[in-house]
N, C-alpha and C positions, 0 to 999 in steps of 0.2 A: 798468857792461858785462860781460858772461861773455865768456870766451875758454872755447870747446872745444877739446878736445885728443886727437889721435888720432895715432898712430904704429906705428912696426915696432919700436920700440925694446927692448921687454921692460923688465922691473921688475928685472932682475938686475943692471944697472948703474947708473951714476949721470946720464945720458943724460937720465930724465925730470924728475928731480929739478932737476939744472941750468937745462934750459929752463923751469923753473918759476922758480925763484929768479931768471932773466934777466926773464922779464915781471914780478915784483911788485918787482922794483926800481927801474923805469920807470914800474908802474902797478900801487904798494900796495894799491889798493883794488878793483881787478879781481878776481874769481871765475873762478877756472878749473874746468872740469868737464872727467876723465881719462874722454874716451869709451872707448877701450881704450890698450893699447898692447903689445895680442898679435897684431896681425898677423902673419902668419911674415914675415918677414925676404924684402923688397926682392917680395911680392908686392901691384903696385899695382892688378890687379883686385880684389882682394880690400877694397885698402882703399878703393878706392871706392864698391865697393859697399856698405860697411858704414857709410861715411860719409853716404851718399845715403839709407838703410836709417835711420839712426837723426835725420836733419835733423828729421824732423817733430817730435819729442819733445825739443828744446834748443829755450831760447831765444833769440829775435833777436838775435844778437851777431856775433863773429868765431869763425870756425871754422879752429882750424890742422892742418894736417895735413900729415904729414911721412913717404911712404914712398917714399925716393929714392934708389935705385941708381946712379942718374946723377951724385950728388954730385959737384960740382968738375969737371964734365964741360961739355959745352954747353949743355944744358938751363936754361933762365930760370927767373926765379925769379918769382912770379906773387902779385898782392893782384887780387882780385876782387871785385865788388857785384853781386849778385843783384837783381831788380826788388823783393824785401821788404824791403830794407833788410839783409840778410846781408853779413859778410864772408866771404872765405875768404882763407886764406895756404897757400902750398906750391910746389910744384914743378910746371912745366910739363910735364908725364909722362902727364897722363890722372886723376887723383887727384880733383881736386878740382870736375871738369866733370859727374858725373853729378849728385851734390848742388847744384851751383851751376846747371844746366841745369834742374831743377825747378821754380824760377820765371822763369828767365831771365837770363840774363848781360847788366847794364846797360850797366857797363864796366870793362876789365882795365886792370892796369898792371905795367910791370916794375918788382920792386923793385932800386933802380941808386942811388940816393939813401942816400949816406952818413950823413947826419945820424940816419938811424933804423935802424941796422945798428949793431951792436959797432964798435969802430976796428980789432979785425983781423978776420978774416975768414978761418975755415980753408977748407982745400978739402978735408973732411972731414965739417966738423959745421954744416952750415949751419940748420939746426933751431935750433942755441944763438946764431948768430953772426947768422943774417939774418933768421929766420922767425918766430922769438920774438920778437924786437925789434919787427918789423913790426907782429907782432900787437898790442901791447902799445901801442904808439902808435896804433893804429885804435881800441882799445878806449877811449883817452882822449880820442877825438874829432878827432884828424889827418886831415884829409881827404886820400883814396886819391891824387889827382892831385898831394898833396905826396911819395908815395913812389919815384915814376918817371916815367918816359913813358907815355904811354897805348900799349898793342897794339888789335889787330883780334881781336875774342872771336873769329871767324870762321877766325883763322890759330893759335888753342890746338891744341896737340896733344890728340886725342882715342882715348880707349880703342876695339878693334874688340868691342863687348858680343857674344858671342854668341848667337843665336835660334836655338829649338828649331825642329825640321823634324816636321811634322805629317804623319801618313799613314795609312790604315786600321787602327785599332785599334792604333797604336803612335806613342810616343814619339821620337825621337833628340833625345836630353838633352848637357847640358854639365855638368859638376861645377863649381860654383864657388867654393863654398870649403868648409872639413869645418872644423866648430867644436870648441871645447875638449871638449864632451860627446861627440864621433863622429858628431854628427847632418852629414846630407852636403847641400848645400843645391844647386839644380838650376835651372836658366835654365829654370823653366817654372811657371806659373801655374795656379790652379783651372781659371780661364778655357780653359785647355790640356787640361787632363785631361778636360774636360767636355765639350771638344768630340769626342774620342775614345771617348766613351762608360764611361769611369773614374769610377763613385763610389763612395761609402764602401761597404765591405763587397766592391769587389770585387778577387779576385784577380790580380795581375799578376804578370809575370816581369820581372825585370831582368839588363840583359846588362851585366858591367863586365870588361872587361880580358880577355877572353876567358872569363867565368864568368859561368853563371848560377843564379841565387836565385830564391824564389818573397817576394812580398810581398803583404802587403792593402793597399787604400787606406783607411785611417781619418781618423777625426775628432780622437780622441787617442790619445795612447798607452793608455788604461784600456781603449779600446775593442780593444786586444789583449794576447795572453797574454803572460808575461816568456819574453822571448828569441826572439818572433815580428820580421821583418822589418817596419816599416809607412812608407809613402807617405803623408804627412800634409801640410797647410798649415800652415807654421811661422809665427810672430807678425809677421812682415815680409811675408808674402802670397808667399812662394816656396814651392814644394813642395819636401820635405825628406825624406830618406831615414834612418830611423831603428830603432833594436832596442830596443825595450822590456826596460829593465833592462838595457840593454850597449851595446856601441859600434860603431856600424855603419862608420863610418872604418875602424877595426882591420879588423873580419871581411870588409869589402870590399876593402879595400887601396885605398881611393878616394883620390885625388891631384886638387887644384884643374886644372883643363882637360882632363882626361881625358871620352871620349866615355860615353857611358851609356842607353843603349836602354830605352823600357818596352813590352814586349810586352802587351796586354789581350787577345789573342784566345782561343780555345777554350784552355785548359789541362788 
């Protein structure tokens, strides 16, 4: 059985390695896939989107995700099972739901059985003390029902996923996240831009933070000259903004949650 692991822990501290150690002490044969630990601190939406986007490329197993600004508070700790046999472990803050909803949530349980947690649970490191042990036990075949009482899947916390607004020759989009290369992912798909008449080669105007930038719709970076701003479909089928041989996030000063308008009228 596999455990995939996503978090905002980064790699500078011992958090990721410690969680690996907890899993391996409980389940030495379980293989761990580190999806990423580079989610910006406390960015639940970005973590949820990355978890959902990468899920189809992961083996069916246990998917551990920890982006948990509410740790130590009233938020619940969850284990979910989807209709295709995948388990999800993490906080009840919306992080797991876009991924688990892809196949549909079959059952949900609160992590409440101390037999499947570390003996002492800190107020600030549930990734180590609660989530990692639960994921390890699930990977060994422990029934999800053993981890704690059932929950109504409809009562779980869900994120407000922003939807684009389409008008004649324009799209009101939202910046979802900025990756380490400076590519700016939007809540816009190829179908959305086609609906407003944007095709490869179309020049568009981007409005962000009170500034305007010209960009070109392109299939690949090779279709643009170095330094050009491009609007392209990324590997997860979202439209993103990039600079050929550059960093669009820095140039546009883009931040998750910002509004970005794409104008495709006569320029």
